[in-house]
N, C-alpha and C positions, 0 to 999 in steps of 0.2 A: 473739125480738126484743123489746127493752124498749119499753114504752108510756109515752112522756114527756108531761109536762104541756105543753099548747100553748095559745096564746091569740091572738086576732085583734084587729083595730082596735077593733071595737065592744065586745068584752069588756074590753079595756084601759081604754077610756073609762068603762065602767060600774064597773070596779074603782076608778078614781080618783074617780068621783062618790061611791061608797060611802065611800071614805077621807075625802073632803072633808066628807061628812055627819057622819062620826064625829068629825072635828075640830071641827065646830060644837058638838057635844055636850060638848066640852071645858069649856065654860062651866059646865055642870051638874056635870061631873066635879070641877072645881076647887072649886065650892061644897060638894060632898059631902066632899071631902078637908079643906076648912076646917072643916066642921061637926063632923068627928070629931077636931078639934084636932091634925091632922097638922102637923108643923113646916113653916113656909113654905119653908124651904130644900129640902124634898123634893117639894113640890107641882109645881114646874116640870118636873122629870124624869119624875115619874109621869104627869102629864097629857099630856106629849108622847109617852110610850111606849105608853099604853093603846090609842089608835086602831090602831097598828101590830100590837099583840098580838091585838086582836079580828079584824083583817083576816087576819093570818097563820093564826089558828085556823080561820077560815072557809075559806080557800084550802086548808089542809091537810086539812080535813074533806071538802071536795069532791073533792080529789085521791084520798083514800083510798076514797071511795065508788065512784070510777070506776077504781080500781087504777092510778092514774097516778103516775109518778115525777117529782118536782121536783128537777131536777139542780142542786144548789147546790155546785158544785165549789170546794173551798178549797185546791187544790194551789198550791205555791209555784213560782215561775219561777227560772231561773238568775240568779245575782247580777248579771250584766252587763245583763240585761233590766230590773232595778230601777234601775240607774244611768241607763239610757236613758229609761225612762218617767218617772222623777222629774225629770230635766232637761227633758223635754218638758212635764211638768206645770207646772213653774215658768214656762216660756216661755208656756204657755197661760194661766196666771194673769195674767201681765203684759198680754197681749193682751185678755183678758176684762175686766180692770179698766179698761183704756183705753176699750174699746167701751161698757162700762156707764156710764162717766162722761158719755156723751152723752145719757143719759136725764135730762131736767130734774128738778131737785130743788126747784123753785119753782112757784108758781101755786096757785090755789084748791083743786085736787084733789091733784096730785102733791106740792105743798108741804106740805099737811096730812098726807098719807100718810107722807111722809118724816119729819116731826116726830114722828108717832106711833111710827114704828119707832125713832127715836132715844130717845124717852121709854121705850119698852119695854126697850131695851137698858140704859138707865141704871138702870131699876128692877130688872131681873134680875141685873145685875152686882153688886148689893148682896149677893147670895148666890153668890159666885164658884165655890165647889166644885160645886154642882149645875149651875150654868150652863155651866161649862167642861166638866164630865164629859158633860153632855148634848150640847152643841154639837160637841165634839171626838171623843167616843167613841160615844155612843148614836145620834146622828143619822146618822153615816156607816154604821154597821152596819145600822140599820133601813131607811134609804133605799136602800142598795145592794142589800139582800136583795129589797126590793120592786121597784125600778125596773130593776135589771140582772139579779138572780137570778130574778125571777118574770116581769116583763113583757118585758124585752128577750130573755131566754133563751127564754121561751115563744113569742115571735114568731119567733125564729130557728128553733126546733124546728118551727114551723108553716110553714117554707119561705118566709117573707116576706123579701124582699131585704134584706141586711144594712144598706145605707145607709138604706132606708126605715124599718127597725126601729129603728136607732140614733137617727135624727132624731125619729121619732114618740115613742119612749119618753123622749127628752130633752125634747121639747116638753111632755109630760105632767109630767115632773119639774120643769120650770120653772114650769108653771101652779100646782102645789101650793104654791109659796112665796108666792103671793097678793100679790105686788108686782112692778112692772116691772123694778126693778134686779136682784132675784134671779131673775126670769124670764129675763132676758138671760144671767145667770151660769149658771142651770140649763141653758139650752139649749146654751151654749158648752162649759162644763166637763162637763156631762152627756154631750154628744156625744163629747168626747174620752175620758171614762171608758168610755163605751159601746164605742168603738173598741178600747180596751185589753181590754175583756172579750171582744170578738169575736176578737182575735188571740191572746189568752192562755187563753181559756176558764177564767179563774180569778176567782172572786168576791173572794178575799182581796186580790188586786191592786187591785181597784176600791175596796175598803174602805180600804186603806192610802193610796191616792191621795186619797180623799175626806177622810181624817183630816189629811193633809198640807195640803190646800187650806183646810179649816176652821181648822186651827191657825194657819196663816200669816195668814189673814184676820182672825181674832180678835186675834192678836198685833199686827198692823199697826194695826188700828182703835183699840185701847186703849193701846198702848204707843209707837206711832210718830206717825202723823199721819192725818188724815182722807183717805180715798181721793180725794175731789174736789180736794184741794190738791195731791196728788202726781201724779195722773193728770189734769193740766189739759188742756183742749182746745187750749190754745195750746202746740203742740208745737214744740220747737226741733229743729234738725237732728240733734243728738246722740240725742235720743229716737227720732227716726225711724230712726236707725241701730240702736238697741236693738230696736225693733219688727221691723225687717228681719232682724236676726240671730235673734230669737226665732222668727219665721215660718220661716226657713230650717232651723233646728234641728228644728222640728216636722215639716216636710215630709220632711226627710231621715230622721228617726226613723220616720215612718209607712211610708216606702218600705222601710226596713230590717226593720221588724217584719212587714210583709206578706210579705216574702221568707222570713222565718224562721218564719212562722206555723205551718207543719206540723211544725216541729222543737221549738217551745216546749212 
């Protein structure tokens, strides 16, 4: 019988605390990279990836010491499953952006935080290649390995109820983004991706969905319009219809996937 890597609630929290601490050290990492005259275009990607690398090395070392197997399944699903989950993902993104639009972007605290995020994006977009490669490729891979491949999978292997495991891992996923708008997105989108992991047992599916979400988000922000203008809180009847259709597609897809779970 295989001895799989398992994790509980407290261990998951400690893992994220360690990850957050490593991210705070990014200030030192960036200064170090600057001091060795590394091109500015590479600093963003490297400083983002380093905390994940350190954490993965630590987890892998601990698993090897205890002869535990970390099950990072990368199997592909049938083509029709991808058609279904990407349609569901698009609908989930519509619902997520609408719900996220209710988080205030004005005020002494949230207003300043939102301006800082905007300034950060404007600064990083000056180096588009590392910014897009990190946001669209590195982030989905690193984050899915940690939150779905290690935390969610470890909780499921620990016999924690799937709903509790999905919601808790998504809650932690949202927290690590360190702002209320992405927290909401992390909780909603993370829960959906967690569900897809549960029904397909494939990390590659989660990574692909994450890439799709980040690609669409970045593309819409920089080439279309600001989310707050499109997803206005003043919803007309036609948009309510869109939300209703999106919700119906998601529910129908979830029911279908749950029935097909053992065959996927």
